[in-house]
Residue frames as qw, qx, qy, qz and C-alpha x, y, z in Angstrom:
[[0.582, -0.222, 0.518, 0.586, -33.28, -0.75, 19.32],
 [0.353, 0.756, -0.075, -0.546, -32.78, 1.16, 16.09],
 [0.803, 0.270, 0.432, 0.309, -32.36, -0.32, 12.64],
 [0.005, -0.779, 0.301, 0.550, -29.70, 1.48, 10.62],
 [0.822, 0.400, 0.373, 0.157, -29.67, 0.66, 6.92],
 [0.139, -0.753, 0.392, 0.510, -26.41, 1.57, 5.20],
 [0.832, 0.476, 0.271, 0.090, -25.84, 1.18, 1.45],
 [0.270, -0.647, 0.448, 0.554, -22.66, 1.56, -0.56],
 [0.753, 0.493, 0.414, 0.134, -22.26, 1.70, -4.33],
 [0.290, -0.287, 0.412, 0.814, -19.84, 2.83, -6.99],
 [0.460, 0.664, 0.393, -0.440, -22.25, 4.90, -9.06],
 [0.565, 0.149, 0.549, 0.598, -19.94, 5.19, -12.07],
 [0.028, 0.169, 0.243, 0.955, -20.92, 8.83, -12.48],
 [0.134, 0.372, 0.735, -0.551, -23.87, 9.92, -10.33],
 [0.395, 0.425, -0.049, -0.813, -25.55, 12.03, -13.03],
 [0.436, 0.195, -0.756, -0.448, -25.55, 9.13, -15.48],
 [0.109, -0.118, -0.951, 0.264, -26.73, 6.78, -12.71],
 [0.283, 0.403, 0.509, -0.706, -29.75, 8.95, -11.97],
 [0.451, 0.369, -0.367, -0.725, -30.58, 9.19, -15.67],
 [0.435, 0.134, -0.855, -0.248, -30.65, 5.41, -15.77],
 [0.689, -0.410, -0.499, -0.330, -32.81, 4.83, -12.69],
 [0.409, 0.074, -0.670, 0.615, -30.80, 5.24, -9.52],
 [0.271, -0.213, 0.235, -0.909, -33.39, 7.60, -8.09],
 [0.784, -0.175, -0.307, -0.510, -36.10, 4.97, -8.37],
 [0.725, -0.014, -0.634, 0.268, -33.90, 2.41, -6.60],
 [0.210, 0.142, -0.517, 0.818, -33.09, 4.83, -3.82],
 [0.473, -0.246, 0.006, -0.846, -36.74, 5.92, -3.37],
 [0.859, -0.182, -0.289, -0.381, -37.77, 2.33, -2.72],
 [0.701, 0.173, -0.613, 0.319, -34.87, 1.15, -0.56],
 [0.587, -0.779, -0.143, -0.170, -35.43, 3.02, 2.73],
 [0.728, 0.155, -0.297, 0.598, -31.74, 3.75, 3.18],
 [0.417, -0.865, -0.180, 0.214, -30.52, 5.78, 6.15],
 [0.238, -0.772, 0.406, 0.427, -26.93, 6.34, 5.00],
 [0.841, 0.507, 0.168, 0.087, -25.67, 6.05, 1.43],
 [0.400, -0.619, 0.446, 0.507, -21.96, 5.93, 0.58],
 [0.728, 0.672, 0.128, -0.042, -21.08, 6.61, -3.04],
 [0.520, -0.447, 0.454, 0.569, -17.83, 6.24, -4.99],
 [0.319, 0.110, 0.605, 0.721, -16.76, 7.45, -8.41],
 [0.174, 0.719, 0.475, -0.477, -19.24, 10.34, -8.11],
 [0.394, 0.135, 0.478, 0.773, -17.60, 12.39, -10.88],
 [0.032, -0.785, -0.467, -0.406, -19.76, 15.45, -10.28],
 [0.062, 0.413, -0.286, 0.862, -19.94, 18.72, -8.35],
 [0.013, -0.203, -0.780, 0.592, -21.54, 19.03, -4.94],
 [0.403, 0.256, 0.061, -0.876, -24.32, 21.13, -6.49],
 [0.540, 0.098, -0.686, -0.478, -25.19, 18.20, -8.75],
 [0.299, -0.133, -0.907, 0.265, -25.57, 15.91, -5.71],
 [0.155, 0.256, 0.477, -0.827, -27.78, 18.48, -3.95],
 [0.496, 0.229, -0.244, -0.802, -29.99, 18.75, -7.01],
 [0.523, 0.066, -0.802, -0.281, -30.26, 15.00, -7.63],
 [0.340, -0.169, -0.863, 0.332, -30.85, 13.90, -4.03],
 [0.310, -0.707, -0.394, -0.498, -32.94, 16.80, -2.73],
 [0.185, -0.663, 0.314, -0.654, -33.32, 18.59, 0.57],
 [0.866, -0.416, -0.005, -0.278, -34.17, 15.48, 2.59],
 [0.917, 0.011, -0.147, 0.371, -30.56, 14.32, 2.41],
 [0.298, -0.890, 0.290, 0.188, -27.52, 15.75, 4.25],
 [0.868, 0.452, -0.035, 0.205, -24.61, 15.44, 1.86],
 [0.407, -0.737, 0.412, 0.349, -20.84, 15.28, 2.38],
 [0.814, 0.566, 0.083, 0.104, -18.70, 15.24, -0.75],
 [0.421, -0.657, 0.438, 0.446, -14.99, 15.01, -1.37],
 [0.747, 0.655, -0.006, -0.111, -14.26, 15.46, -5.08],
 [0.853, -0.007, 0.153, 0.499, -11.05, 14.35, -6.72],
 [0.269, -0.597, 0.176, 0.735, -8.29, 16.85, -7.43],
 [0.013, -0.095, 0.660, 0.745, -8.75, 16.22, -11.18],
 [0.578, 0.240, 0.209, -0.752, -12.29, 16.98, -12.32],
 [0.770, 0.292, -0.348, -0.447, -14.22, 14.09, -13.81],
 [0.551, 0.217, -0.791, 0.151, -12.35, 11.46, -11.84],
 [0.352, -0.134, -0.800, 0.468, -13.12, 9.50, -8.66],
 [0.337, -0.356, 0.065, -0.869, -15.00, 11.44, -5.96],
 [0.328, -0.265, -0.885, 0.198, -16.61, 10.01, -2.84],
 [0.344, -0.382, 0.008, -0.858, -19.75, 11.13, -1.01],
 [0.142, -0.260, -0.905, 0.306, -21.99, 10.20, 1.88],
 [0.368, -0.358, -0.231, -0.826, -25.67, 11.10, 1.93],
 [0.213, -0.172, -0.867, 0.416, -27.63, 10.64, 5.14],
 [0.293, -0.700, -0.569, -0.317, -31.04, 11.25, 6.69],
 [0.508, -0.829, -0.137, 0.188, -29.32, 12.81, 9.68],
 [0.249, 0.905, -0.305, 0.159, -26.50, 15.37, 9.64],
 [0.856, 0.054, -0.321, 0.402, -22.96, 14.14, 10.19],
 [0.335, -0.927, 0.170, 0.026, -20.50, 15.48, 12.70],
 [0.436, -0.656, 0.551, 0.276, -16.73, 15.72, 12.44],
 [0.865, 0.498, 0.063, 0.017, -16.23, 14.89, 8.72],
 [0.449, -0.633, 0.503, 0.380, -12.64, 13.95, 7.86],
 [0.753, 0.646, 0.042, -0.123, -11.24, 13.97, 4.34],
 [0.183, 0.760, -0.624, 0.010, -7.49, 13.49, 4.75],
 [0.981, -0.098, 0.154, -0.058, -5.87, 10.10, 4.58],
 [0.884, 0.211, -0.003, 0.417, -2.33, 8.74, 4.50],
 [0.563, -0.223, -0.019, 0.796, 0.95, 10.70, 4.43],
 [0.043, 0.744, 0.162, -0.647, 0.86, 14.48, 4.07],
 [0.069, 0.485, -0.523, -0.697, 2.23, 14.31, 0.55],
 [0.167, 0.188, 0.944, 0.213, -0.33, 11.71, -0.58],
 [0.368, 0.037, -0.174, -0.913, -3.26, 13.00, -2.67],
 [0.094, 0.229, 0.958, -0.147, -6.23, 11.09, -1.30],
 [0.361, 0.283, 0.110, -0.882, -8.81, 13.60, -2.57],
 [0.680, 0.203, -0.317, -0.629, -11.92, 11.89, -3.87],
 [0.624, 0.149, -0.766, -0.043, -11.04, 8.56, -2.31],
 [0.425, -0.224, -0.758, 0.442, -11.56, 8.67, 1.47],
 [0.293, -0.483, -0.030, -0.825, -14.44, 10.40, 3.29],
 [0.427, -0.199, -0.806, 0.358, -15.03, 9.66, 6.98],
 [0.293, -0.436, 0.027, -0.850, -17.81, 10.99, 9.22],
 [0.032, -0.109, -0.868, 0.483, -19.56, 10.34, 12.53],
 [0.432, -0.365, -0.450, -0.691, -23.32, 9.86, 12.84],
 [0.227, -0.082, 0.703, -0.669, -25.29, 10.02, 16.07],
 [0.487, -0.185, -0.709, -0.475, -27.97, 7.33, 15.80],
 [0.676, -0.591, -0.266, -0.351, -30.30, 7.77, 18.76],
 [0.542, -0.777, 0.296, -0.120, -27.35, 8.27, 21.09],
 [0.848, -0.157, 0.399, 0.312, -25.01, 5.71, 19.47],
 [0.166, 0.821, -0.347, -0.422, -22.20, 7.16, 17.38],
 [0.866, 0.206, 0.408, 0.205, -21.34, 5.20, 14.23],
 [0.085, -0.677, 0.427, 0.594, -18.33, 6.16, 12.08],
 [0.780, 0.489, 0.389, -0.015, -18.85, 5.67, 8.35],
 [0.226, -0.549, 0.507, 0.625, -16.19, 5.75, 5.61],
 [0.768, 0.607, 0.165, -0.121, -16.80, 5.94, 1.87],
 [0.419, -0.573, 0.580, 0.400, -13.62, 4.62, 0.27],
 [0.794, 0.598, 0.017, -0.113, -12.56, 4.25, -3.36],
 [0.644, -0.447, 0.482, 0.392, -9.25, 2.40, -3.69],
 [0.293, 0.643, -0.460, -0.538, -7.37, 3.12, -6.91],
 [0.945, 0.236, 0.047, -0.223, -7.82, 0.41, -9.53],
 [0.509, -0.545, 0.598, 0.293, -4.15, 0.12, -10.37],
 [0.807, 0.561, -0.141, -0.116, -2.41, -1.25, -13.44],
 [0.891, -0.286, 0.186, 0.301, 0.45, -3.73, -13.18],
 [0.693, 0.067, 0.210, 0.687, 3.89, -2.27, -13.87],
 [0.156, 0.684, 0.223, 0.676, 2.71, 1.36, -13.86],
 [0.047, 0.232, -0.397, 0.887, 2.66, 4.33, -11.50],
 [0.627, -0.327, -0.175, -0.685, -1.06, 3.62, -10.99],
 [0.843, -0.207, -0.494, 0.052, -0.16, 0.36, -9.27],
 [0.425, 0.121, -0.468, 0.765, 2.36, 2.16, -7.08],
 [0.288, -0.313, 0.094, -0.900, -0.39, 4.58, -6.10],
 [0.792, -0.298, -0.363, -0.390, -2.67, 1.67, -5.23],
 [0.744, -0.109, -0.535, 0.384, -0.08, 0.01, -3.00],
 [0.169, 0.217, -0.338, 0.900, 0.56, 3.35, -1.31],
 [0.538, -0.355, -0.098, -0.759, -3.15, 3.74, -0.61],
 [0.859, -0.244, -0.436, -0.110, -3.36, 0.20, 0.83],
 [0.548, 0.074, -0.506, 0.663, -0.34, 0.92, 3.00],
 [0.159, -0.318, 0.174, -0.918, -2.17, 3.96, 4.30],
 [0.749, -0.337, -0.268, -0.504, -5.12, 1.75, 5.21],
 [0.760, -0.070, -0.567, 0.309, -2.81, -0.54, 7.19],
 [0.248, 0.116, -0.421, 0.864, -1.90, 2.44, 9.35],
 [0.301, -0.218, 0.026, -0.928, -5.32, 4.03, 9.62],
 [0.670, -0.291, -0.568, -0.379, -7.70, 1.13, 10.18],
 [0.569, -0.289, -0.643, 0.423, -6.42, 0.34, 13.70],
 [0.090, -0.030, -0.236, 0.967, -6.56, 4.05, 14.51],
 [0.440, -0.225, -0.360, -0.791, -10.13, 4.19, 13.25],
 [0.684, -0.347, -0.633, -0.102, -11.26, 1.27, 15.40],
 [0.451, -0.177, -0.530, 0.696, -9.43, 2.64, 18.43],
 [0.092, -0.072, 0.057, -0.992, -11.20, 5.99, 18.02],
 [0.665, 0.020, 0.154, -0.730, -14.65, 4.43, 17.59],
 [0.308, -0.113, 0.945, 0.013, -15.24, 0.66, 17.92],
 [0.527, 0.555, 0.619, -0.176, -18.47, 1.08, 15.92],
 [0.111, 0.656, -0.377, -0.644, -16.95, 1.90, 12.51],
 [0.778, 0.334, 0.525, 0.084, -17.48, 0.69, 8.95],
 [0.049, -0.532, 0.499, 0.682, -15.25, 1.21, 5.88],
 [0.649, 0.410, 0.639, -0.053, -17.19, 0.61, 2.71],
 [0.342, 0.768, -0.190, -0.506, -16.92, 1.09, -0.95],
 [0.860, 0.492, -0.129, 0.038, -15.20, -0.05, -4.09],
 [0.553, -0.701, 0.417, 0.167, -11.97, -1.45, -2.64],
 [0.571, 0.703, -0.370, -0.207, -10.87, -2.75, -6.06],
 [0.091, 0.419, -0.901, 0.067, -9.48, -6.06, -4.76],
 [0.876, -0.159, -0.299, -0.344, -11.04, -9.49, -4.74],
 [0.399, -0.662, 0.586, -0.243, -9.75, -11.00, -1.54],
 [0.565, -0.169, 0.806, -0.053, -10.31, -14.72, -2.22],
 [0.029, -0.018, 0.846, 0.532, -10.91, -17.09, -5.13],
 [0.105, 0.574, 0.794, -0.169, -14.59, -17.04, -4.11],
 [0.048, 0.731, 0.193, -0.653, -14.66, -13.36, -5.03],
 [0.260, 0.568, -0.441, -0.644, -13.87, -13.68, -8.74],
 [0.903, 0.247, 0.202, -0.286, -15.51, -16.06, -11.17],
 [0.845, 0.468, -0.134, 0.222, -12.49, -16.38, -13.45],
 [0.450, -0.854, 0.243, 0.093, -9.81, -16.06, -10.78],
 [0.827, -0.124, 0.368, 0.406, -7.24, -18.33, -12.44],
 [0.546, 0.561, 0.293, 0.549, -6.94, -15.93, -15.37],
 [0.054, -0.922, -0.074, -0.376, -6.52, -12.90, -13.15],
 [0.769, -0.539, -0.099, 0.329, -3.73, -13.77, -10.70],
 [0.564, -0.060, 0.134, 0.813, -1.36, -11.48, -12.60],
 [0.050, 0.624, 0.381, 0.681, -3.85, -8.70, -13.03],
 [0.053, -0.178, 0.376, -0.908, -4.57, -5.68, -10.82],
 [0.666, -0.239, -0.040, -0.705, -7.44, -6.49, -8.50],
 [0.967, -0.200, -0.027, -0.155, -6.34, -10.04, -7.76],
 [0.473, 0.583, -0.574, 0.328, -2.57, -9.82, -7.32],
 [0.745, -0.306, -0.531, 0.265, -1.25, -11.88, -4.43],
 [0.344, 0.063, -0.304, 0.886, 0.43, -8.71, -3.12],
 [0.336, -0.339, -0.101, -0.873, -2.93, -6.88, -3.05],
 [0.755, -0.369, -0.457, -0.292, -4.80, -9.74, -1.46],
 [0.611, -0.059, -0.571, 0.546, -2.17, -9.92, 1.27],
 [0.071, -0.236, 0.231, -0.941, -3.30, -6.52, 2.52],
 [0.672, -0.300, -0.214, -0.642, -6.81, -7.94, 2.93],
 [0.754, -0.140, -0.605, 0.211, -5.34, -10.82, 4.92],
 [0.278, 0.060, -0.461, 0.841, -4.14, -8.13, 7.31],
 [0.363, -0.244, -0.027, -0.899, -7.53, -6.48, 7.39],
 [0.808, -0.170, -0.124, -0.551, -9.70, -9.59, 7.87],
 [0.640, -0.335, 0.690, -0.053, -7.30, -12.43, 8.62],
 [0.214, 0.384, -0.773, -0.457, -6.09, -14.98, 6.07],
 [0.857, 0.024, -0.259, -0.444, -8.18, -17.79, 4.67],
 [0.799, 0.048, -0.578, 0.156, -7.64, -20.89, 6.77],
 [0.119, 0.294, -0.573, 0.756, -6.74, -18.96, 9.91],
 [0.220, -0.416, -0.847, 0.249, -8.82, -19.88, 12.94],
 [0.013, -0.618, -0.387, 0.684, -9.79, -16.23, 13.36],
 [0.144, 0.124, 0.552, 0.812, -10.42, -15.49, 9.68],
 [0.252, -0.426, -0.402, -0.770, -13.24, -12.93, 9.42],
 [0.598, -0.600, -0.531, 0.014, -13.91, -13.18, 13.12],
 [0.313, -0.948, 0.062, -0.023, -12.05, -10.09, 14.25],
 [0.807, -0.187, 0.205, 0.521, -8.62, -11.39, 13.32],
 [0.459, 0.492, 0.178, 0.718, -6.19, -9.15, 11.56],
 [0.094, 0.225, -0.169, 0.955, -7.08, -5.57, 12.45],
 [0.143, 0.330, 0.713, -0.602, -10.43, -6.43, 14.03],
 [0.450, 0.334, -0.144, -0.816, -12.45, -5.76, 10.87],
 [0.530, 0.195, 0.821, -0.085, -15.03, -8.13, 9.41],
 [0.172, 0.070, -0.610, -0.770, -16.00, -8.50, 5.73],
 [0.495, 0.157, 0.580, -0.628, -19.70, -8.62, 6.48],
 [0.690, 0.387, -0.278, -0.545, -20.65, -9.54, 2.93],
 [0.489, 0.291, -0.822, -0.016, -18.53, -12.71, 3.11],
 [0.114, -0.073, 0.833, -0.537, -19.57, -13.54, 6.65],
 [0.597, 0.237, 0.341, -0.687, -23.27, -13.28, 5.77],
 [0.711, 0.410, -0.368, -0.437, -23.01, -15.10, 2.39],
 [0.870, -0.263, 0.417, -0.008, -20.79, -17.90, 3.67],
 [0.361, -0.412, 0.701, 0.456, -18.35, -19.97, 1.65],
 [0.630, 0.572, 0.526, 0.008, -20.00, -19.52, -1.74],
 [0.431, 0.214, 0.351, 0.803, -18.99, -17.96, -5.06],
 [0.050, -0.547, -0.230, -0.803, -19.76, -14.26, -4.92],
 [0.420, 0.763, 0.490, 0.041, -22.22, -12.71, -4.63],
 [0.511, 0.145, 0.212, 0.820, -20.50, -10.51, -7.18],
 [0.036, -0.789, -0.330, 0.517, -20.81, -6.73, -7.18],
 [0.151, 0.723, -0.317, -0.595, -19.14, -5.70, -10.44],
 [0.772, 0.289, 0.542, 0.163, -19.32, -7.01, -13.99],
 [0.258, -0.264, 0.462, 0.807, -17.30, -5.99, -17.03],
 [0.537, 0.575, 0.126, -0.604, -19.19, -4.38, -19.88],
 [0.228, 0.448, -0.757, -0.418, -17.32, -6.66, -22.27],
 [0.249, -0.029, -0.951, -0.182, -19.10, -9.70, -23.69],
 [0.602, -0.478, -0.408, -0.492, -21.95, -11.09, -21.62],
 [0.285, 0.185, -0.728, 0.596, -20.28, -10.93, -18.22],
 [0.399, -0.115, 0.384, -0.824, -23.44, -9.68, -16.47],
 [0.804, 0.041, -0.238, -0.543, -25.76, -12.18, -18.16],
 [0.809, 0.095, -0.572, 0.094, -23.47, -15.11, -17.23],
 [0.610, -0.786, 0.042, -0.096, -22.70, -13.65, -13.78],
 [0.806, 0.150, -0.142, 0.555, -18.99, -13.60, -14.56],
 [0.125, -0.927, -0.031, -0.352, -18.26, -10.99, -11.95],
 [0.454, 0.238, -0.541, 0.667, -15.99, -9.76, -9.23],
 [0.491, -0.787, -0.374, 0.004, -16.87, -9.07, -5.58],
 [0.509, 0.210, -0.181, 0.815, -14.83, -5.91, -4.99],
 [0.246, -0.578, -0.003, -0.778, -17.37, -3.78, -3.12],
 [0.495, -0.150, -0.756, 0.402, -17.30, -4.22, 0.67],
 [0.418, -0.782, 0.069, -0.456, -18.72, -3.15, 3.95],
 [0.635, 0.124, -0.611, 0.456, -15.82, -3.82, 6.32],
 [0.485, -0.756, -0.057, -0.436, -17.15, -3.32, 9.85],
 [0.047, -0.506, 0.729, -0.459, -15.32, -3.48, 13.13],
 [0.299, -0.110, -0.944, 0.092, -15.93, -6.66, 15.07],
 [0.078, 0.291, 0.614, -0.730, -18.15, -4.71, 17.44],
 [0.461, 0.348, -0.058, -0.814, -20.35, -3.27, 14.69],
 [0.423, 0.160, -0.796, -0.402, -20.38, -6.52, 12.65],
 [0.041, -0.162, -0.928, 0.332, -21.98, -8.22, 15.63],
 [0.305, 0.440, 0.407, -0.740, -24.98, -5.94, 15.02],
 [0.277, 0.211, -0.614, -0.709, -25.54, -6.98, 11.39],
 [0.583, 0.187, 0.670, -0.421, -28.97, -8.53, 10.79],
 [0.732, 0.547, 0.406, -0.018, -29.16, -8.52, 6.96],
 [0.186, -0.529, 0.491, 0.667, -26.91, -8.11, 3.93],
 [0.694, 0.547, 0.467, -0.026, -28.04, -7.86, 0.32],
 [0.240, -0.248, 0.492, 0.799, -26.38, -7.17, -3.04],
 [0.492, 0.613, 0.358, -0.505, -28.94, -5.39, -5.17],
 [0.277, -0.115, 0.733, 0.611, -28.04, -6.96, -8.51],
 [0.459, 0.307, -0.130, -0.824, -30.23, -5.66, -11.31],
 [0.785, 0.188, 0.529, -0.260, -32.79, -8.08, -12.77],
 [0.776, 0.494, 0.307, 0.244, -31.41, -7.61, -16.27],
 [0.592, -0.012, 0.150, 0.791, -28.47, -6.04, -18.08],
 [0.103, 0.503, 0.324, 0.795, -30.53, -3.17, -19.48],
 [0.460, -0.796, -0.342, -0.193, -31.96, -2.37, -16.02],
 [0.676, -0.285, -0.207, 0.647, -28.58, -1.53, -14.49],
 [0.058, 0.987, 0.078, 0.125, -27.78, 2.08, -13.59],
 [0.153, -0.811, 0.564, 0.035, -24.13, 1.33, -12.77],
 [0.695, 0.332, -0.637, -0.034, -21.66, -1.42, -13.58],
 [0.137, 0.140, -0.827, 0.526, -21.55, -2.06, -9.81],
 [0.504, -0.543, -0.602, -0.299, -24.39, -3.28, -7.60],
 [0.300, -0.670, 0.288, -0.615, -25.20, -1.69, -4.26],
 [0.486, -0.066, -0.807, 0.329, -24.24, -3.50, -1.08],
 [0.427, -0.566, -0.048, -0.703, -26.99, -2.92, 1.52],
 [0.447, -0.038, -0.795, 0.409, -26.52, -3.84, 5.19],
 [0.511, -0.696, -0.200, -0.462, -28.97, -3.56, 8.10],
 [0.334, 0.179, -0.679, 0.629, -27.44, -2.95, 11.54],
 [0.540, -0.680, -0.445, -0.219, -29.49, -3.29, 14.72],
 [0.266, 0.438, -0.431, 0.743, -28.11, -0.78, 17.19]]
């Protein structure tokens, strides 16, 4: 059997992340596939920062300096796909999908960056449109390859366990009931007999399944106040695996920095080991 270690992180600008220590983290983590969101750089920058030992796929946003998703891997990908949703929907920099042959087993990996949204604005409309696109595409993805994982900054806390101060955020983007209802479709609703067991669209929130019914573990902290020091965070970074791939998970970790000044992003990596 082969261990496949997949990590996902919103790097909040990959050049800044490397200046702050991302390279040291990556060098010591033995990652096979790395999905990044909010890259905010050119492909040449990724090539320079990561080096020749990584095969890199990159889908920048239409507007420079915004969004951008990438996948770096120890083995070359086949059949990369960068279109998502309706033909008139600009998904550039937010959805990157590729197949990887892992010793004869093909695993499909998606780096996804859902728009953050803002209540009552066009940004929120864009977010709902993106989530609608996921409703259509996730079943197609699983049908094409039952060993698939969608990961990244999905910008929604699904349950009250996923946000420390959830009561104060029920009217804010990221925890709106309408947003969370999409995740009920993806994973099944809290209280359902098949919640996170392949209900919904047959996808499993492996972070929640592995952690159990506990607060967090959070993956993002505001830079305001002492949110990181008090662990007042949000769990908005996911690895959402098909039921078939989730059955192969052997370990899940959130690599939270030891201290505020040791962070290289405002998000923490989510690292999952799959035994194929």
